[in-house]
C-alpha positions as CSV (number, residue, x, y, z in Angstrom):
1,M,115.0,44.2,-97.7
2,T,112.9,46.4,-95.3
3,D,109.3,47.5,-95.6
4,T,110.7,50.9,-96.8
5,E,112.4,49.3,-99.9
6,L,111.3,48.0,-103.3
7,R,113.0,45.9,-106.0
8,T,111.8,45.8,-109.7
9,A,108.4,47.2,-108.7
10,T,105.7,48.8,-110.8
11,L,105.3,52.6,-110.9
12,Q,102.0,52.2,-109.0
13,D,103.7,50.2,-106.2
14,L,106.5,52.8,-106.0
15,A,104.0,55.7,-105.8
16,T,101.9,54.0,-103.2
17,L,104.9,53.4,-100.9
18,L,106.2,56.9,-101.4
19,E,102.8,58.4,-100.4
20,A,102.8,56.2,-97.3
21,Q,106.3,57.3,-96.4
22,Q,105.4,61.0,-96.9
23,V,103.0,60.8,-94.0
24,R,105.7,59.4,-91.7
25,K,108.5,61.8,-92.5
26,V,110.1,64.1,-89.9
27,D,113.0,66.4,-90.7
28,A,114.7,68.3,-87.9
29,V,117.9,70.3,-87.5
30,V,119.2,69.3,-84.1
31,P,122.3,70.6,-82.2
32,A,124.8,68.0,-81.2
33,S,124.1,68.6,-77.6
34,K,120.5,67.3,-78.1
35,I,121.6,64.0,-79.7
36,T,122.4,61.1,-77.5
37,T,122.9,57.3,-78.0
38,R,121.3,54.5,-76.0
39,P,123.1,51.4,-74.9
40,D,121.2,49.4,-77.5
41,G,122.4,51.7,-80.3
42,L,119.2,53.7,-80.7
43,I,119.7,57.4,-81.3
44,R,117.7,59.7,-79.0
45,V,116.6,63.2,-80.1
46,E,115.8,65.5,-77.1
47,D,114.1,68.8,-76.7
48,V,112.8,69.3,-80.2
49,D,109.4,70.9,-80.7
50,G,106.7,68.8,-82.1
51,M,105.6,68.9,-85.8
52,L,102.4,70.6,-86.6
53,T,100.2,68.6,-89.0
54,D,96.6,68.6,-90.1
55,T,95.7,66.2,-87.3
56,G,97.6,68.0,-84.5
57,V,101.1,68.2,-83.1
58,I,103.2,65.1,-83.5
59,P,106.1,64.6,-81.1
60,V,109.6,64.6,-82.7
61,S,111.7,64.0,-79.7
62,G,112.2,60.3,-79.0
63,D,114.2,57.2,-80.0
64,Y,115.2,56.3,-83.6
65,R,116.9,53.2,-85.0
66,P,119.6,54.2,-87.5
67,T,119.8,52.6,-90.9
68,D,123.1,51.3,-92.2
69,L,123.4,54.5,-94.2
70,A,122.7,56.7,-91.1
71,V,125.5,54.8,-89.2
72,E,127.8,55.4,-92.1
73,Q,127.0,59.2,-92.2
74,L,127.2,59.5,-88.4
75,A,130.7,57.9,-88.5
76,D,131.7,60.2,-91.3
77,K,130.5,63.4,-89.5
78,L,132.3,62.4,-86.3
79,G,135.5,61.1,-87.9
80,I,135.0,57.5,-86.7
81,P,136.5,54.9,-89.1
82,L,133.5,53.4,-90.9
83,A,134.4,49.7,-90.5
84,Y,135.0,50.3,-86.8
85,A,131.7,52.1,-86.4
86,R,129.8,49.3,-88.1
87,K,131.4,46.6,-86.0
88,L,130.6,48.5,-82.8
89,Y,127.0,49.1,-83.8
90,T,126.3,45.4,-84.7
91,Q,128.5,43.8,-82.0
92,R,129.1,46.2,-79.2
93,P,126.4,48.9,-79.1
94,D,127.6,49.9,-75.7
95,L,130.9,50.9,-77.2
96,F,129.1,52.5,-80.1
97,Q,127.3,54.7,-77.5
98,A,130.6,55.6,-75.9
99,N,132.2,56.6,-79.1
100,V,129.3,58.6,-80.6
101,D,128.4,60.4,-77.4
102,G,132.1,61.0,-76.6
103,W,132.5,62.8,-79.9
104,L,129.2,64.6,-79.8
105,H,129.5,65.8,-76.2
106,G,133.2,65.6,-75.3
107,Y,134.5,67.4,-78.4
108,V,138.0,68.7,-78.0
109,A,139.4,71.6,-80.0
110,R,142.5,73.7,-80.0
111,S,141.8,77.3,-79.0
112,A,143.4,80.5,-80.4
113,D,146.0,80.5,-77.6
114,E,147.0,76.9,-78.5
115,S,145.5,75.5,-75.2
116,W,143.0,72.6,-75.2
117,V,139.4,73.2,-74.4
118,E,136.5,70.8,-74.0
119,G,132.8,71.2,-74.9
120,A,130.1,69.8,-77.1
121,D,130.5,69.6,-80.8
122,P,129.3,73.0,-81.9
123,R,127.5,71.8,-85.1
124,S,123.9,71.1,-85.8
125,F,122.8,68.3,-88.1
126,L,119.8,67.6,-90.3
127,L,118.2,64.4,-89.2
128,R,115.8,62.8,-91.7
129,M,113.5,60.4,-89.8
130,F,110.4,58.3,-90.1
131,R,108.0,58.4,-87.2
132,P,107.2,55.0,-85.7
133,D,104.2,53.0,-86.9
134,M,103.2,52.3,-83.3
135,G,103.5,54.4,-80.2
136,D,106.0,52.3,-78.3
137,E,108.2,51.4,-81.2
138,P,111.3,53.5,-82.1
139,G,111.2,55.5,-85.3
140,M,113.8,55.2,-88.1
141,L,116.8,57.5,-88.4
142,R,117.2,57.6,-92.2
143,S,120.1,59.9,-92.5
144,F,122.5,62.2,-90.6
145,L,123.3,65.2,-92.7
146,S,124.8,68.6,-92.9
147,D,122.4,71.4,-92.0
148,R,123.0,72.8,-95.5
149,Y,121.4,69.8,-97.2
150,K,118.6,70.8,-99.7
151,V,115.8,68.3,-99.5
152,I,114.1,67.2,-102.8
153,D,111.8,64.3,-102.0
154,H,111.3,61.2,-104.2
155,L,107.6,61.7,-104.7
156,D,108.1,65.3,-105.9
157,V,110.9,64.4,-108.2
158,L,108.9,61.5,-109.7
159,T,105.8,63.6,-110.2
160,S,107.7,66.6,-111.7
161,A,109.8,64.4,-114.0
162,I,106.8,62.5,-115.3
163,E,105.1,65.8,-116.0
164,G,108.2,67.0,-117.9
165,I,108.4,63.8,-119.9
166,N,104.7,64.2,-120.8
167,N,105.3,67.8,-121.8
168,A,108.0,66.6,-124.2
169,G,105.3,64.6,-126.1
170,L,107.2,61.3,-126.0
171,E,105.7,57.9,-125.5
172,V,107.6,55.9,-122.8
173,Q,107.2,52.8,-120.7
174,V,108.2,52.6,-117.0
175,Q,110.0,49.3,-117.1
176,A,110.8,48.9,-113.4
177,C,111.3,50.8,-110.2
178,D,113.7,50.3,-107.2
179,L,113.7,52.0,-103.9
180,T,116.5,51.6,-101.3
181,D,117.5,53.5,-98.2
182,R,120.0,55.4,-100.4
183,R,118.2,56.1,-103.7
184,M,115.1,55.8,-105.9
185,Y,115.5,54.4,-109.4
186,V,112.9,54.5,-112.2
187,R,113.9,52.8,-115.5
188,I,112.1,54.3,-118.4
189,H,112.2,52.8,-121.9
190,A,111.2,54.2,-125.3
191,P,111.2,51.0,-127.5
192,Q,110.0,53.0,-130.6
193,V,113.3,55.0,-130.6
194,E,115.4,52.2,-132.0
195,V,118.4,51.8,-134.3
196,L,120.2,48.8,-135.8
197,A,123.5,47.8,-134.2
198,P,124.6,44.7,-136.1
199,E,128.3,45.1,-135.4
200,L,127.7,45.8,-131.7
201,L,125.5,42.6,-131.3
202,R,127.3,40.3,-133.8
203,G,127.7,36.9,-132.1
204,Y,125.9,38.0,-128.9
205,R,123.3,35.7,-127.4
206,S,120.8,36.7,-124.7
207,P,121.6,34.8,-121.5
208,W,117.9,35.0,-120.6
209,T,116.1,33.7,-123.7
210,G,118.9,32.4,-126.0
211,D,117.8,34.9,-128.7
212,Q,120.6,35.9,-131.1
213,G,121.8,39.5,-131.6
214,T,122.6,38.6,-135.2
215,D,118.9,37.8,-135.8
216,N,117.6,40.9,-134.1
217,P,120.4,43.5,-133.9
218,T,118.4,46.3,-132.5
219,V,118.8,48.6,-129.5
220,F,116.5,51.4,-128.3
221,A,116.6,54.5,-126.1
222,G,115.9,54.7,-122.4
223,F,117.1,56.4,-119.2
224,V,117.1,56.0,-115.5
225,L,115.6,58.7,-113.3
226,S,117.3,58.6,-109.8
227,N,117.1,60.6,-106.7
228,S,118.4,60.5,-103.1
229,E,116.5,61.9,-100.1
230,T,119.2,60.8,-97.7
231,G,122.5,62.5,-98.8
232,E,123.6,60.0,-101.4
233,G,124.3,62.5,-104.2
234,S,122.2,64.5,-106.6
235,W,119.0,63.7,-108.6
236,T,120.1,62.4,-112.0
237,I,118.8,61.4,-115.4
238,A,121.1,58.8,-116.9
239,P,120.6,57.9,-120.6
240,Q,120.9,54.2,-121.6
241,V,121.2,52.2,-124.8
242,I,119.1,49.1,-124.3
243,V,119.6,45.8,-126.1
244,R,116.2,44.6,-127.3
245,I,116.8,40.9,-126.9
246,C,117.8,41.0,-123.3
247,T,117.1,44.6,-121.9
248,N,120.8,45.0,-120.9
249,G,121.0,48.7,-120.1
250,M,124.3,50.4,-121.1
251,T,124.4,53.7,-119.3
252,M,126.2,56.6,-120.9
253,K,127.9,57.7,-117.8
254,R,129.5,60.8,-119.4
255,D,126.1,62.2,-120.3
256,V,124.4,61.9,-117.0
257,L,122.5,65.0,-115.8
258,R,123.1,65.8,-112.1
259,Q,121.5,68.3,-109.7
260,V,123.3,68.6,-106.4
261,H,121.3,68.8,-103.1
262,L,123.0,71.7,-101.4
263,G,121.4,74.9,-100.2
264,G,121.7,77.5,-97.5
265,K,122.1,76.8,-93.8
266,L,118.9,75.6,-92.2
267,D,117.6,76.9,-88.8
268,Q,117.4,74.6,-85.8
269,G,114.2,72.7,-85.2
270,V,111.6,71.0,-87.3
271,V,112.2,71.8,-91.0
272,R,109.3,73.4,-92.7
273,Y,109.9,74.0,-96.4
274,G,108.4,77.1,-98.0
275,E,106.0,76.3,-100.8
276,D,107.6,78.9,-103.2
277,T,111.1,77.4,-102.6
278,Q,109.8,73.9,-103.3
279,A,107.8,75.0,-106.3
280,A,110.9,76.6,-107.9
281,Q,113.0,73.5,-107.3
282,L,110.4,71.2,-108.8
283,E,109.8,73.4,-111.8
284,L,113.5,73.0,-112.5
285,V,113.2,69.2,-112.3
286,K,110.3,69.3,-114.7
287,L,112.0,71.5,-117.2
288,K,115.3,69.6,-117.1
289,A,113.4,66.3,-117.4
290,R,111.6,67.6,-120.5
291,D,114.7,68.9,-122.2
292,T,117.0,66.1,-121.4
293,V,114.7,63.2,-122.4
294,A,113.9,65.0,-125.6
295,T,117.7,64.8,-126.2
296,F,118.2,61.3,-125.0
297,L,115.1,59.7,-126.6
298,D,116.2,60.6,-130.1
299,V,117.3,58.3,-132.9
300,E,120.3,60.4,-133.8
301,Y,121.5,60.4,-130.2
302,V,121.2,56.6,-129.9
303,R,122.9,56.1,-133.3
304,A,125.8,58.3,-132.2
305,K,126.2,56.3,-128.9
306,V,126.0,53.0,-130.8
307,A,128.8,54.2,-133.1
308,E,131.0,55.1,-130.0
309,L,130.4,51.7,-128.5
310,T,130.9,49.7,-131.7
311,E,134.3,51.3,-132.3
312,Q,135.8,49.3,-129.4
313,A,133.3,46.5,-128.9
314,G,134.7,44.3,-131.7
315,V,138.1,44.0,-130.2
316,K,138.8,40.2,-129.9
317,L,140.1,38.7,-126.6
318,D,142.9,36.2,-126.9
319,D,142.4,35.1,-123.3
320,P,138.7,35.9,-122.5
321,A,138.7,34.5,-119.0
322,K,141.8,36.5,-118.1
323,A,140.2,39.7,-119.6
324,V,137.1,39.2,-117.5
325,E,139.2,38.7,-114.4
326,I,141.2,41.9,-115.1
327,V,138.1,44.0,-115.8
328,T,136.2,42.8,-112.7
329,Q,139.2,43.4,-110.5
330,R,139.7,46.9,-111.9
331,L,136.0,47.6,-111.2
332,S,136.4,46.4,-107.6
333,Y,133.6,43.8,-107.8
334,T,133.0,41.3,-105.1
335,E,133.7,37.6,-105.6
336,G,130.0,37.0,-106.2
337,Q,129.7,39.8,-108.7
338,R,132.8,38.5,-110.6
339,A,131.2,35.1,-110.8
340,D,128.0,36.6,-112.2
341,V,129.9,38.5,-114.8
342,L,131.9,35.5,-115.9
343,R,128.8,33.4,-116.2
344,M,127.0,36.0,-118.2
345,F,130.0,36.4,-120.4
346,V,130.1,32.6,-121.2
347,E,126.3,32.5,-121.8
348,G,126.5,35.6,-124.0
349,G,128.9,33.8,-126.3
350,Q,130.5,37.0,-127.6
351,M,134.3,36.7,-127.1
352,T,135.1,40.3,-127.5
353,A,135.4,43.5,-125.5
354,G,131.8,44.2,-126.2
355,G,130.9,40.8,-124.8
356,V,132.5,41.8,-121.5
357,M,130.4,45.0,-121.5
358,Q,127.2,43.0,-122.1
359,A,128.2,40.5,-119.4
360,V,128.5,43.4,-116.8
361,T,125.1,44.9,-117.7
362,A,123.5,41.4,-117.7
363,A,125.1,40.6,-114.3
364,A,123.7,43.9,-113.0
365,Q,120.2,42.5,-113.4
366,L,121.1,39.6,-111.1
367,Q,122.0,41.8,-108.1
368,P,119.6,41.9,-105.1
369,S,120.1,45.6,-104.6
370,G,118.9,48.4,-106.9
371,D,121.9,50.4,-105.8
372,T,124.3,47.7,-107.1
373,Q,122.4,47.2,-110.3
374,Y,122.6,50.9,-111.1
375,A,126.3,51.1,-110.2
376,M,127.1,48.1,-112.5
377,E,125.1,49.6,-115.4
378,L,127.2,52.8,-115.0
379,D,130.2,50.5,-115.5
380,A,129.2,49.6,-119.1
381,V,131.6,51.9,-120.8
382,P,134.4,51.6,-118.2
383,A,134.1,47.8,-118.6
384,L,134.4,48.1,-122.4
385,E,137.4,50.4,-122.1
386,A,139.1,48.1,-119.5
387,A,138.5,45.0,-121.7
388,V,140.1,46.8,-124.7
389,A,143.1,47.7,-122.5
390,A,143.3,44.1,-121.3
391,A,143.3,42.8,-124.9
392,G,146.1,45.2,-125.8
393,A,148.2,44.1,-122.8
394,S,147.9,40.4,-123.5
């Protein structure tokens, strides 16, 4: 984990880091002809005007070390196979340089008369960067994006969403925050919005405390606020049904609210966002946050979701180990993730399709990455459905 990331942090820790990052951010739309690669894999940005700040003009041109995500996006934009690009970057940066610069500056296209012509890639790209902490150090290339990408920063989304939640008049708790190079995640709980789920939790045991679902068969409402600054999808609000005895978060994937980051073509140079444009975008975040949490943090909504889950959760598994194997293969989990799910399934003690769902959401909490935890929580319902299918096929 880098100094730009957080895992299971407090809201204050997240806000502090986001504020520090805000000062270091540089966004520039740069033509392909002004982007080159060094033999050590650093990306060099040339001939871009400096950025005007309250303390003076800050240079933008310079060297930037790409994140894994930026390498992935660069490969995608240039049509270089991802696995190959990663191998070159980590093992043969000289060949990474040859490939990237070859496609950026030796672009070949078929002309109208069917002859071959050579020239630079005609496109421009939005480069999202962090300035270096020290003068001689390279900066960080965070993402390599289309020049139509509409930026909505984490700090603005967080502030606007919290305001929208407050405007809804609901009491909530920020349970944990994650920040990765790809996304921000803020897990918000409303323990007072609870319902009984005795059938859903019958026979389930918390793998963390040993508490029995039969003794405390309650779930409550929550949601995950998520955003990407670096091209990894939209900002979202994802509702969850959370088990009180273990905080397993079962995300209702079909109900997730999304807002895509796509706007008009940006001009070349340092990107300066108009205050009126930004204000309109953030007002939308605030209003949607207010309206959607008022829907999600509602007893009737939670009760309806519990009924949907319970309908399939009680299906018994004749061969539980085989069912877990089938589900984790279908969800394309790694060997380590499969082992985590199986262990959580055994410790949960619920030999049903619902037990597989609980195992997946419990295993999500063991993952070192906030991205992986969120992805596995989104698998709650697909895991349940796959377990039911596996039971029917046995």
